[in-house]
GUSELO-571757 format. One record per residue: residue in three letters; residue number from 1; x, y, z of N, C-alpha, C, O, CB in turn. Coordinates in steps of 0.001 Angstrom, whole numbers, always signed. Glycine has a CB too. Example, Ala and Ser with C-alpha at 12.3 -4.5 7.8 and 13.67 -1.06 7.14 Angstrom:
<nodes>
- resn_resi_n.c1_n.c2_n.c3_ca.c1_ca.c2_ca.c3_c.c1_c.c2_c.c3_o.c1_o.c2_o.c3_cb.c1_cb.c2_cb.c3
- ALA_1_+13190_-5690_+7800_+12300_-4500_+7800_+13200_-3300_+7800_+14236_-3319_+8465_+11308_-4473_+9046
- SER_2_+12850_-2250_+7080_+13670_-1060_+7140_+12900_+30_+7870_+13409_+1138_+8039_+14084_-598_+5725
</nodes>
This chain:
<nodes>
- resn_resi_n.c1_n.c2_n.c3_ca.c1_ca.c2_ca.c3_c.c1_c.c2_c.c3_o.c1_o.c2_o.c3_cb.c1_cb.c2_cb.c3
- UNK_1_+842_-1173_+0_+0_+0_+0_+888_+1236_+0_+1800_+1357_+818_-958_-2_+1213
- UNK_2_+619_+2139_-909_+1378_+3386_-980_+804_+4384_+14_-408_+4477_+205_+1354_+3971_-2415
- UNK_3_+1699_+5119_+634_+1267_+6199_+1518_+1246_+7486_+716_+2163_+7762_-58_+2200_+6329_+2764
- UNK_4_+226_+8249_+899_+88_+9528_+210_+205_+10632_+1241_-498_+10640_+2252_-1265_+9622_-563
- UNK_5_+1096_+11553_+972_+1248_+12707_+1847_+281_+13777_+1399_+185_+14083_+210_+2705_+13237_+1841
- UNK_6_-441_+14349_+2357_-1391_+15387_+2029_-1230_+16525_+3042_-1230_+16296_+4252_-2847_+14832_+2023
- UNK_7_-1096_+17729_+2542_-956_+18891_+3406_-2320_+19315_+3922_-3293_+19360_+3169_-275_+20052_+2659
- UNK_8_-2385_+19623_+5205_-3589_+20196_+5783_-3195_+21426_+6595_-2250_+21372_+7382_-4343_+19155_+6667
- UNK_9_-3900_+22517_+6413_-3564_+23737_+7152_-3943_+23676_+8628_-3646_+24601_+9383_-4244_+24916_+6516
- UNK_10_-4593_+22597_+9041_-5032_+22494_+10430_-4326_+21379_+11181_-4868_+20793_+12118_-6521_+22273_+10485
- UNK_11_-3110_+21102_+10752_-2235_+20165_+11456_-811_+20650_+11281_-495_+21358_+10325_-2405_+18696_+10926
- UNK_12_+25_+20272_+12192_+1431_+20662_+12079_+1646_+22124_+12400_+1190_+22621_+13430_+1945_+20371_+10693
- UNK_13_+2339_+22802_+11519_+2713_+24184_+11770_+4101_+24238_+12371_+4748_+23210_+12572_+1698_+24868_+12696
- UNK_14_+4549_+25447_+12653_+5883_+25653_+13200_+5787_+26267_+14587_+4948_+27136_+14829_+6721_+26548_+12271
- UNK_15_+6640_+25820_+15496_+6695_+26414_+16828_+6933_+27915_+16682_+7734_+28346_+15853_+7812_+25751_+17697
- UNK_16_+6240_+28696_+17484_+6278_+30158_+17365_+7433_+30699_+18205_+7405_+30599_+19431_+4922_+30795_+17815
- UNK_17_+8454_+31275_+17550_+9579_+31847_+18297_+9122_+33013_+19194_+8132_+33682_+18897_+10674_+32328_+17320
- UNK_18_+9853_+33242_+20285_+9493_+34316_+21220_+9406_+35671_+20533_+8506_+36455_+20835_+10504_+34385_+22353
- UNK_19_+10314_+35959_+19625_+10288_+37239_+18907_+8992_+37366_+18117_+8356_+38420_+18127_+11511_+37367_+17961
- UNK_20_+8601_+36295_+17435_+7349_+36304_+16668_+6161_+36434_+17606_+5200_+37133_+17284_+7218_+35023_+15813
- UNK_21_+6203_+35779_+18757_+5117_+35902_+19732_+4916_+37361_+20130_+3786_+37848_+20160_+5408_+35046_+20980
- UNK_22_+6003_+38055_+20433_+5908_+39458_+20843_+5321_+40326_+19727_+4465_+41174_+19979_+7290_+39987_+21247
- UNK_23_+5783_+40111_+18504_+5305_+40898_+17357_+3824_+40631_+17114_+3044_+41565_+16923_+6123_+40567_+16085
- UNK_24_+3439_+39363_+17122_+2052_+38999_+16833_+1118_+39475_+17944_+33_+39984_+17660_+1924_+37480_+16651
- UNK_25_+1523_+39317_+19197_+696_+39805_+20313_+438_+41310_+20151_-693_+41770_+20305_+1391_+39514_+21688
- UNK_26_+1482_+42062_+19845_+1348_+43512_+19672_+419_+43831_+18491_-438_+44709_+18596_+2742_+44163_+19452
- UNK_27_+586_+43132_+17393_-267_+43360_+16217_-1732_+43086_+16529_-2604_+43868_+16151_+187_+42478_+15049
- UNK_28_-2007_+41981_+17217_-3385_+41630_+17546_-3996_+42660_+18487_-5124_+43104_+18273_-3448_+40235_+18177
- UNK_29_-3264_+43040_+19521_-3798_+44012_+20487_-4030_+45378_+19844_-5026_+46039_+20137_-2842_+44158_+21677
- UNK_30_-3128_+45799_+18980_-3312_+47081_+18291_-4507_+47018_+17345_-5280_+47972_+17258_-2038_+47463_+17512
- UNK_31_-4662_+45913_+16645_-5804_+45744_+15742_-7120_+45736_+16532_-8095_+46372_+16131_-5659_+44435_+14926
- UNK_32_-7137_+45022_+17638_-8341_+44975_+18476_-8713_+46368_+18965_-9886_+46740_+18962_-8132_+44034_+19674
- UNK_33_-7720_+47130_+19382_-7989_+48493_+19877_-8506_+49391_+18756_-9415_+50190_+18979_-6711_+49106_+20495
- UNK_34_-7945_+49273_+17562_-8384_+50096_+16427_-9792_+49728_+15974_-10605_+50608_+15690_-7411_+49947_+15257
- UNK_35_-10077_+48450_+15906_-11318_+47994_+15275_-12450_+47630_+16234_-13614_+47610_+15834_-11022_+46821_+14436
- UNK_36_-12122_+47344_+17491_-13150_+46848_+18409_-13108_+47523_+19782_-13565_+46947_+20769_-12999_+45355_+18581
- UNK_37_-12573_+48716_+19848_-12489_+49441_+21121_-13872_+49541_+21760_-14867_+49815_+21088_-11888_+50856_+20910
- UNK_38_-13911_+49315_+23069_-15166_+49406_+23802_-15983_+48120_+23797_-16991_+48035_+24500_-15987_+50505_+23236
- UNK_39_-15579_+47125_+23029_-16331_+45867_+22947_-15769_+44806_+23885_-16331_+43716_+23994_-16324_+45342_+21515
- UNK_40_-14684_+45108_+24552_-14035_+44162_+25463_-13314_+44955_+26548_-13045_+46145_+26384_-13038_+43223_+24697
- UNK_41_-13005_+44290_+27649_-12224_+44936_+28701_-10764_+44498_+28648_-9871_+45217_+29097_-12819_+44619_+30077
- UNK_42_-10531_+43295_+28085_-9160_+42783_+27990_-9103_+41698_+26916_-10057_+40943_+26731_-8672_+42223_+29366
- UNK_43_-7982_+41631_+26217_-7723_+40569_+25241_-6502_+39804_+25728_-5487_+40409_+26073_-7500_+41147_+23783
- UNK_44_-6593_+38488_+25756_-5446_+37630_+26086_-4986_+36921_+24820_-5791_+36366_+24071_-5812_+36591_+27203
- UNK_45_-3689_+36950_+24597_-3084_+36242_+23474_-2062_+35288_+24079_-1065_+35718_+24660_-2418_+37240_+22423
- UNK_46_-2318_+33983_+23939_-1441_+32975_+24538_-879_+32070_+23440_-1536_+31805_+22433_-2206_+32134_+25604
- UNK_47_+336_+31608_+23658_+1014_+30769_+22680_+1372_+29426_+23294_+1745_+29335_+24464_+2271_+31464_+22147
- UNK_48_+1251_+28386_+22476_+1627_+27042_+22912_+2054_+26261_+21669_+1224_+25913_+20830_+438_+26320_+23668
- UNK_49_+3336_+25995_+21563_+3851_+25287_+20392_+3612_+26089_+19126_+4090_+27216_+18996_+3203_+23909_+20269
- UNK_50_+2869_+25502_+18188_+2565_+26167_+16919_+1244_+26930_+16976_+800_+27476_+15966_+2521_+25145_+15792
- UNK_51_+617_+26971_+18147_-721_+27555_+18264_-729_+28871_+19023_+80_+29103_+19921_-1645_+26583_+18943
- UNK_52_-1666_+29722_+18636_-1911_+31001_+19302_-3399_+31056_+19628_-4238_+30928_+18737_-1467_+32229_+18402
- UNK_53_-3721_+31245_+20892_-5110_+31307_+21344_-5462_+32751_+21685_-4702_+33442_+22363_-5342_+30378_+22572
- UNK_54_-6615_+33196_+21210_-7066_+34565_+21485_-8381_+34500_+22249_-9361_+33922_+21780_-7232_+35388_+20163
- UNK_55_-8384_+35105_+23436_-9579_+35181_+24283_-9886_+36641_+24583_-8990_+37485_+24621_-9384_+34378_+25604
- UNK_56_-11155_+36922_+24792_-11580_+38267_+25177_-12309_+38191_+26515_-12946_+37190_+26843_-12493_+38905_+24081
- UNK_57_-12201_+39250_+27256_-12940_+39398_+28510_-13825_+40624_+28351_-13407_+41638_+27793_-11973_+39535_+29760
- UNK_58_-15050_+40520_+28849_-15993_+41614_+28719_-16610_+41935_+30079_-16702_+41085_+30965_-17086_+41268_+27692
- UNK_59_-17020_+43172_+30206_-17717_+43585_+31415_-19129_+43010_+31344_-19849_+43266_+30379_-17738_+45154_+31568
- UNK_60_-19536_+42233_+32358_-20859_+41598_+32292_-21998_+42599_+32467_-21866_+43603_+33167_-20968_+40519_+33353
- UNK_61_-23103_+42303_+31820_-24322_+43103_+31963_-25285_+42280_+32801_-25903_+41334_+32311_-24954_+43487_+30557
- UNK_62_-25404_+42648_+34061_-26235_+41897_+34996_-27328_+42823_+35508_-27061_+43943_+35944_-25387_+41317_+36176
- UNK_63_-28558_+42337_+35449_-29679_+43128_+35949_-29621_+43298_+37464_-28749_+42731_+38123_-30995_+42478_+35553
- UNK_64_-30535_+44066_+38005_-30530_+44341_+39442_-30915_+43113_+40261_-30476_+42960_+41400_-31479_+45486_+39758
- UNK_65_-31728_+42246_+39685_-32121_+41031_+40393_-31100_+39945_+40095_-30689_+39752_+38950_-33554_+40576_+39984
- UNK_66_-30697_+39239_+41147_-29721_+38168_+40980_-30191_+36941_+41750_-30451_+37030_+42950_-28312_+38616_+41460
- UNK_67_-30303_+35814_+41090_-30789_+34591_+41750_-29691_+33919_+42585_-29090_+32938_+42146_-31324_+33601_+40701
- UNK_68_-29430_+34449_+43788_-28356_+33900_+44621_-28616_+32458_+45021_-27674_+31687_+45203_-28176_+34745_+45864
- UNK_69_-29866_+32089_+45159_-30168_+30708_+45560_-29747_+29713_+44475_-29355_+28588_+44784_-31673_+30555_+45862
- UNK_70_-29827_+30116_+43237_-29486_+29217_+42130_-27972_+29021_+42034_-27494_+27898_+41870_-30035_+29770_+40798
- UNK_71_-27231_+30107_+42137_-25786_+30037_+41941_-24986_+29895_+43231_-23806_+29550_+43186_-25328_+31252_+41219
- UNK_72_-25603_+30152_+44371_-24912_+30024_+45643_-23818_+31050_+45841_-22853_+30792_+46562_-24335_+28665_+45764
- UNK_73_-23946_+32205_+45219_-22949_+33264_+45361_-23658_+34611_+45391_-24783_+34749_+44910_-21906_+33213_+44204
- UNK_74_-22989_+35588_+45959_-23574_+36926_+46010_-23575_+37531_+44616_-22922_+37022_+43704_-22799_+37835_+46998
- UNK_75_-24315_+38619_+44460_-24336_+39328_+43174_-22930_+39772_+42793_-22529_+39647_+41636_-25283_+40549_+43236
- UNK_76_-22180_+40291_+43764_-20808_+40746_+43500_-19912_+39577_+43070_-19104_+39720_+42152_-20218_+41431_+44755
- UNK_77_-20055_+38429_+43727_-19266_+37248_+43345_-19636_+36767_+41941_-18770_+36371_+41160_-19479_+36109_+44363
- UNK_78_-20935_+36809_+41633_-21416_+36412_+40318_-20817_+37312_+39232_-20324_+36821_+38217_-22955_+36464_+40272
- UNK_79_-20862_+38617_+39446_-20310_+39573_+38480_-18810_+39364_+38321_-18297_+39397_+37202_-20602_+41022_+38921
- UNK_80_-18110_+39152_+39412_-16664_+38943_+39347_-16332_+37656_+38583_-15368_+37621_+37817_-16067_+38888_+40767
- UNK_81_-17124_+36605_+38788_-16901_+35358_+38059_-17097_+35572_+36566_-16287_+35112_+35762_-17843_+34257_+38567
- UNK_82_-18163_+36264_+36188_-18400_+36547_+34767_-17284_+37418_+34182_-16848_+37204_+33051_-19761_+37242_+34581
- UNK_83_-16836_+38385_+34953_-15773_+39296_+34518_-14479_+38534_+34229_-13692_+38949_+33378_-15522_+40375_+35586
- UNK_84_-14257_+37427_+34931_-13023_+36648_+34778_-13195_+35387_+33937_-12310_+34531_+33912_-12499_+36266_+36131
- UNK_85_-14322_+35270_+33254_-14566_+34134_+32367_-14265_+34566_+30937_-14902_+35486_+30424_-16036_+33614_+32498
- UNK_86_-13300_+33911_+30286_-12946_+34329_+28932_-13986_+33919_+27896_-14686_+32918_+28052_-11607_+33755_+28554
- UNK_87_-14066_+34711_+26846_-14794_+34340_+25646_-13736_+33896_+24650_-12926_+34705_+24198_-15684_+35531_+25085
- UNK_88_-13740_+32610_+24307_-12754_+32100_+23355_-13126_+32616_+21963_-14249_+32413_+21501_-12693_+30526_+23381
- UNK_89_-12193_+33273_+21307_-12468_+33816_+19982_-11988_+32882_+18875_-12773_+32462_+18025_-11812_+35178_+19830
- UNK_90_-10705_+32562_+18892_-10173_+31708_+17840_-8806_+31155_+18232_-8193_+31564_+19218_-10075_+32481_+16522
- UNK_91_-8358_+30199_+17407_-7031_+29611_+17577_-6327_+29700_+16228_-6882_+29322_+15197_-7112_+28117_+18091
- UNK_92_-5112_+30199_+16251_-4323_+30319_+15029_-3225_+29266_+15035_-2699_+28908_+16089_-3718_+31741_+14894
- UNK_93_-2886_+28774_+13850_-1786_+27827_+13693_-727_+28503_+12837_-1017_+28980_+11740_-2268_+26473_+13049
- UNK_94_+499_+28542_+13342_+1602_+29289_+12737_+2326_+28504_+11641_+2745_+27364_+11841_+2589_+29689_+13805
- UNK_95_+2460_+29142_+10490_+3289_+28612_+9406_+4393_+29617_+9066_+5518_+29219_+8766_+2423_+28300_+8147
- UNK_96_+4077_+30921_+9111_+5062_+32002_+9028_+4380_+33239_+9599_+3189_+33197_+9907_+5569_+32241_+7533
- UNK_97_+5111_+34333_+9745_+4572_+35488_+10474_+3279_+36036_+9865_+2447_+36581_+10592_+5608_+36588_+10518
- UNK_98_+3094_+35904_+8559_+1856_+36368_+7932_+1082_+35234_+7264_+264_+35466_+6374_+2165_+37444_+6909
- UNK_99_+1352_+34014_+7702_+656_+32850_+7136_+210_+31951_+8285_+991_+31171_+8831_+1578_+32063_+6132
- UNK_100_-1062_+32081_+8634_-1661_+31344_+9746_-2949_+30706_+9260_-3636_+31262_+8404_-1926_+32275_+10970
- UNK_101_-3277_+29549_+9799_-4622_+29009_+9591_-5415_+29371_+10847_-4838_+29711_+11880_-4605_+27427_+9327
- UNK_102_-6725_+29295_+10746_-7559_+29714_+11869_-8632_+28661_+12141_-9147_+28013_+11230_-8208_+31091_+11586
- UNK_103_-8944_+28518_+13413_-10053_+27680_+13853_-10927_+28551_+14756_-10434_+29170_+15700_-9546_+26375_+14605
- UNK_104_-12199_+28593_+14467_-13184_+29395_+15182_-13716_+28574_+16355_-13998_+27386_+16204_-14346_+29843_+14233
- UNK_105_-13856_+29206_+17529_-14377_+28468_+18678_-15894_+28396_+18570_-16573_+29419_+18492_-13947_+29137_+20018
- UNK_106_-16418_+27160_+18568_-17868_+26992_+18513_-18354_+26587_+19904_-17950_+25556_+20442_-18279_+25925_+17436
- UNK_107_-19208_+27398_+20462_-19743_+27105_+21788_-20759_+25961_+21730_-20991_+25292_+22737_-20391_+28360_+22389
- UNK_108_-21353_+25736_+20588_-22297_+24619_+20467_-21595_+23269_+20605_-22187_+22316_+21111_-23028_+24688_+19124
- UNK_109_-20344_+23177_+20161_-19568_+21940_+20277_-18448_+22051_+21305_-17790_+21060_+21624_-18985_+21566_+18930
- UNK_110_-18234_+23255_+21820_-17181_+23541_+22801_-15816_+23084_+22316_-15080_+22405_+23032_-17500_+22872_+24130
- UNK_111_-15489_+23468_+21085_-14171_+23163_+20533_-13878_+24109_+19371_-14763_+24795_+18859_-14091_+21679_+20069
- UNK_112_-12622_+24122_+18978_-12195_+24934_+17840_-12464_+24163_+16550_-12088_+22997_+16428_-10686_+25313_+17955
- UNK_113_-13115_+24816_+15592_-13441_+24194_+14313_-12675_+24913_+13203_-12750_+26138_+13101_-14977_+24234_+14045
- UNK_114_-11949_+24179_+12381_-11231_+24801_+11269_-12180_+25589_+10375_-13313_+25173_+10136_-10496_+23740_+10446
- UNK_115_-11712_+26715_+9892_-12538_+27510_+8988_-11649_+28232_+7978_-10434_+28334_+8150_-13402_+28526_+9779
- UNK_116_-12277_+28717_+6945_-11604_+29510_+5928_-11631_+30974_+6328_-12457_+31390_+7141_-12261_+29309_+4547
- UNK_117_-10732_+31746_+5758_-10792_+33189_+5911_-11885_+33715_+4979_-12246_+33030_+4022_-9404_+33854_+5602
- UNK_118_-12415_+34901_+5230_-13512_+35429_+4400_-13205_+35486_+2896_-14118_+35457_+2071_-13867_+36807_+4873
- UNK_119_-11922_+35567_+2548_-11565_+35612_+1125_-11521_+34220_+493_-11161_+34093_-677_-10217_+36296_+948
- UNK_120_-11881_+33168_+1248_-11915_+31808_+736_-10594_+31067_+834_-10488_+29933_+366_-12349_+31828_-670
- UNK_121_-9592_+31681_+1428_-8268_+31073_+1555_-8136_+30368_+2904_-8830_+30702_+3864_-7162_+32141_+1396
- UNK_122_-7234_+29386_+2959_-6955_+28681_+4209_-5983_+29447_+5093_-5883_+29156_+6285_-6400_+27302_+3918
- UNK_123_-5265_+30417_+4543_-4246_+31138_+5302_-4513_+32630_+5274_-5048_+33172_+4307_-2851_+30842_+4750
- UNK_124_-4122_+33283_+6375_-4271_+34731_+6466_-3398_+35268_+7570_-2543_+34560_+8103_-5732_+35120_+6704
- UNK_125_-3615_+36525_+7913_-2833_+37207_+8940_-3500_+37054_+10305_-4672_+36685_+10379_-2661_+38699_+8589
- UNK_126_-2774_+37332_+11378_-3385_+37296_+12708_-4559_+38277_+12839_-5548_+37981_+13509_-2333_+37608_+13767
- UNK_127_-4444_+39429_+12204_-5522_+40419_+12270_-6789_+39892_+11596_-7890_+40066_+12119_-5081_+41739_+11610
- UNK_128_-6636_+39252_+10447_-7791_+38677_+9756_-8422_+37566_+10598_-9645_+37431_+10636_-7376_+38130_+8373
- UNK_129_-7600_+36787_+11261_-8113_+35723_+12128_-8878_+36324_+13312_-9939_+35825_+13686_-6952_+34826_+12635
- UNK_130_-8342_+37384_+13891_-9026_+38040_+15012_-10421_+38490_+14578_-11387_+38338_+15326_-8201_+39254_+15530
- UNK_131_-10522_+39042_+13373_-11822_+39519_+12885_-12851_+38393_+12821_-14039_+38627_+13042_-11666_+40155_+11504
- UNK_132_-12411_+37189_+12523_-13335_+36043_+12479_-13892_+35770_+13874_-15104_+35637_+14043_-12620_+34775_+11924
- UNK_133_-13016_+35687_+14869_-13448_+35422_+16237_-14196_+36578_+16872_-14970_+36384_+17809_-12270_+35083_+17078
- UNK_134_-13966_+37785_+16363_-14570_+38984_+16959_-16082_+39032_+16782_-16731_+39939_+17304_-13955_+40227_+16352
- UNK_135_-16651_+38086_+16066_-18103_+38025_+15950_-18724_+37922_+17357_-19849_+38371_+17575_-18535_+36814_+15057
- UNK_136_-17982_+37329_+18308_-18479_+37230_+19686_-18435_+38556_+20432_-19003_+38668_+21518_-17676_+36205_+20447
- UNK_137_-17776_+39556_+19874_-17692_+40862_+20534_-18800_+41799_+20099_-18965_+42863_+20695_-16353_+41502_+20255
- UNK_138_-19550_+41446_+19096_-20587_+42328_+18562_-21743_+42479_+19505_-22699_+43191_+19201_-21083_+41817_+17245
</nodes>
């Protein structure tokens, strides 16, 4: 049986050097501030091997009534818990500084699902990937 090698943009990738991590983190944060200011309180950009995870934190909107009996916590504790719960936006896979694949976090399946960039390509920039995940910030 012959083995066939097939490239997939959602496997492999290259470990992200520290210098690239710093550059990409700065690019993502600057893009988020330019394009989505006021839609989040904090953006976290974390790296692990060939992957980059982008999470957003938002100020919770909680009404005056709070069901403490249901959650077993005070209103203040509830708000603080929500404030510290990340919204997973997307996961990027590194191939080069401007060539990344993206996986969108689906809350219905609670996992990252590979997706195309809006231009129909499998690869794009970190900023383009952020825009895909930013649908959760709207």
